[in-house]
C-alpha positions in Angstrom: -10.0 6.9 17.4 -7.6 4.6 15.8 -3.9 4.9 15.1 -3.4 4.7 11.5 -0.6 2.1 12.1 -2.4 0.1 14.0 -5.2 0.0 11.2 -2.4 -1.3 8.6 -1.2 -3.7 11.0 -4.8 -5.4 11.1 -5.0 -5.3 7.7 -1.7 -7.0 7.0 -2.6 -9.6 9.6 -6.1 -10.1 7.2 -4.5 -10.2 4.1 -1.7 -13.3 5.8 -4.8 -14.9 7.1 -6.6 -15.2 3.3 -3.4 -15.9 1.5 -3.8 -19.2 3.9 -6.9 -20.0 3.0 -5.9 -19.9 -0.6 -3.2 -22.4 0.6 -5.6 -24.5 2.5 -8.0 -24.5 -0.8 -5.2 -25.1 -3.5 -4.4 -28.5 -1.4 -7.7 -29.8 -1.3 -7.9 -29.0 -4.9 -11.3 -26.7 -3.9 -14.0 -25.9 -7.1 -13.7 -22.4 -7.9 -16.4 -21.0 -6.7 -15.0 -21.3 -3.1 -11.9 -19.8 -4.5 -13.0 -16.8 -6.0 -15.1 -16.2 -2.5 -11.9 -15.8 -1.0 -9.8 -13.7 -3.3 -12.5 -11.3 -5.1 -12.7 -9.2 -1.3 -8.7 -10.2 -0.4 -7.8 -9.1 -4.2 -10.2 -5.8 -3.9 -8.6 -4.7 0.0 -5.3 -5.0 -1.6 -6.1 -2.2 -4.3 -8.2 0.3 -1.6 -5.6 -0.3 1.2 -2.5 0.8 -1.1 -4.5 3.3 -2.2 -5.4 4.3 1.4 -1.8 4.5 2.1 -0.7 6.0 -1.3 -3.3 8.8 0.0 -3.1 9.2 3.5 -0.1 7.5 4.7 3.1 7.8 2.6 2.3 11.5 2.4 2.4 11.8 6.2 5.5 9.7 6.5 7.2 11.9 4.0 6.6 15.2 6.3 7.3 13.2 9.9 9.5 10.5 9.1 13.3 11.0 9.7 14.6 7.3 9.1 14.8 8.0 4.7 11.3 7.9 4.6 11.9 8.9 0.9 13.1 5.6 0.6 10.7 3.8 2.1 8.4 5.9 0.3 9.3 5.3 -3.2 10.4 1.0 -2.3 5.8 0.9 -0.8 5.0 2.9 -4.2 7.1 0.4 -6.4 5.9 -2.8 -4.4 2.1 -1.6 -4.6 2.7 -1.4 -8.9 4.1 -5.1 -8.1 0.7 -5.9 -5.6 -1.9 -4.1 -8.1 0.2 -6.4 -11.6 -0.2 -9.5 -9.8 -4.0 -9.0 -9.0 -4.2 -7.9 -12.7 -2.5 -11.2 -13.9 -4.8 -13.4 -12.1 -7.8 -11.7 -12.7 -7.0 -12.3 -17.0 -7.5 -16.0 -16.2 -10.3 -17.9 -14.9 -10.5 -19.0 -11.2 -8.3 -21.5 -10.5 -6.1 -22.0 -13.5 -2.4 -21.5 -13.4 -2.2 -18.6 -15.1 -4.5 -17.4 -12.2 -2.2 -19.0 -9.3 0.6 -17.4 -10.7 -0.9 -14.4 -10.6 -2.1 -15.1 -6.7 1.5 -16.0 -6.3 2.9 -13.0 -7.6 0.5 -10.8 -5.7 1.2 -12.3 -2.5 4.9 -12.4 -2.9 4.8 -8.6 -3.5 2.6 -7.6 -0.7 4.2 -10.2 1.9 7.6 -8.3 0.9 5.4 -4.8 1.0 4.3 -5.3 4.3 7.6 -7.0 5.8 9.6 -3.7 4.7 6.6 -1.6 6.0 6.2 -3.0 9.5 10.2 -3.4 9.4 10.9 0.4 8.6 8.1 2.6 7.8 5.1 2.5 10.6 7.7 2.1 13.6 9.3 5.0 12.1 5.8 6.6 11.7 4.9 5.5 15.0 8.0 7.1 17.1 8.1 10.7 15.1 4.7 11.5 14.3 2.4 12.3 17.2 -1.0 10.8 18.7 -3.3 13.1 18.0 -1.9 12.5 14.2 -1.9 8.8 13.4 -5.0 9.1 15.1 -6.8 12.1 12.8 -5.2 9.5 9.7 -6.9 6.3 11.0 -10.0 8.5 11.0 -9.1 9.3 7.7 -8.3 5.4 6.4 -11.1 3.9 7.9 -13.1 6.3 6.3 -11.7 5.6 2.9 -11.5 1.7 3.1 -15.4 1.8 3.8 -16.2 4.1 1.6 -14.3 2.6 -1.7 -14.8 -1.1 -0.3 -15.0 -3.7 -3.4 -12.8 -0.6 -4.8 -16.1 1.3 -5.6 -15.2 4.3 -7.5 -11.4 4.2 -7.6 -9.3 4.5 -10.5 -6.6 1.9 -9.6 -3.0 2.6 -11.7 0.5 1.9 -10.9 2.1 4.9 -10.4 5.7 6.0 -10.9 7.2 6.3 -7.6 9.6 8.9 -8.5 7.0 11.1 -9.5 5.1 10.2 -7.0 7.6 11.5 -4.1 8.1 14.6 -6.6 4.2 15.3 -6.7 4.3 15.1 -2.4 7.1 17.1 -2.3 5.9 19.9 -4.3 2.5 19.6 -2.2 4.4 19.8 1.3 6.9 22.4 0.4 7.5 25.2 2.6 7.1 28.6 1.3 9.9 29.4 -0.7 12.8 31.5 1.1 14.5 34.3 0.2 17.2 31.8 -1.8 14.2 30.0 -3.6 15.0 26.8 -2.0 11.8 25.3 -1.9 13.2 21.3 -1.3 13.2 18.8 1.4 15.5 17.6 0.9 15.3 14.8 -1.1 15.9 16.8 -4.3 18.8 13.8 -4.7 15.8 11.7 -5.9 15.4 13.2 -8.9 16.4 12.6 -12.0 17.0 8.6 -10.2 15.8 6.2 -12.9 
């Protein structure tokens, strides 16, 4: 079984290689067909990867992480929104145009920031605190999700409010209410933050 943290890192490396290919094509002043052949699979996997993390990885990080998983999750959802916005911006323009490149560059910048934070914070935290059996089970789910939604098939790719996302996950994973009525996971301080 593949560990979800390894699968996420594999996708990150694939993203880096595709963006590097686009760099080479920019220098070579490639035709739109060549750029589209690189960009479309990259843009699609950026969307599918973000959605898979939001459905599978980040809820598990909130359950198992110990190094401020709430803040990492808030940052990650915000980064995913920025990546999606860059992809949408690029998709509004003809491939290879200045507007298209601006969108590609925005998606890349947001993705680079996200990958760096995730690789240095969320993934190590999860690797250290989640049992390997859980990481493997989540890896199987991650693989199945990305294969089922290849090319964003069947996905409604939309931005999410980071605070609402964390609140929703908190409600899903909250333990049964004790006699005091407190069902929080200790992240109630996030409520009401901008």
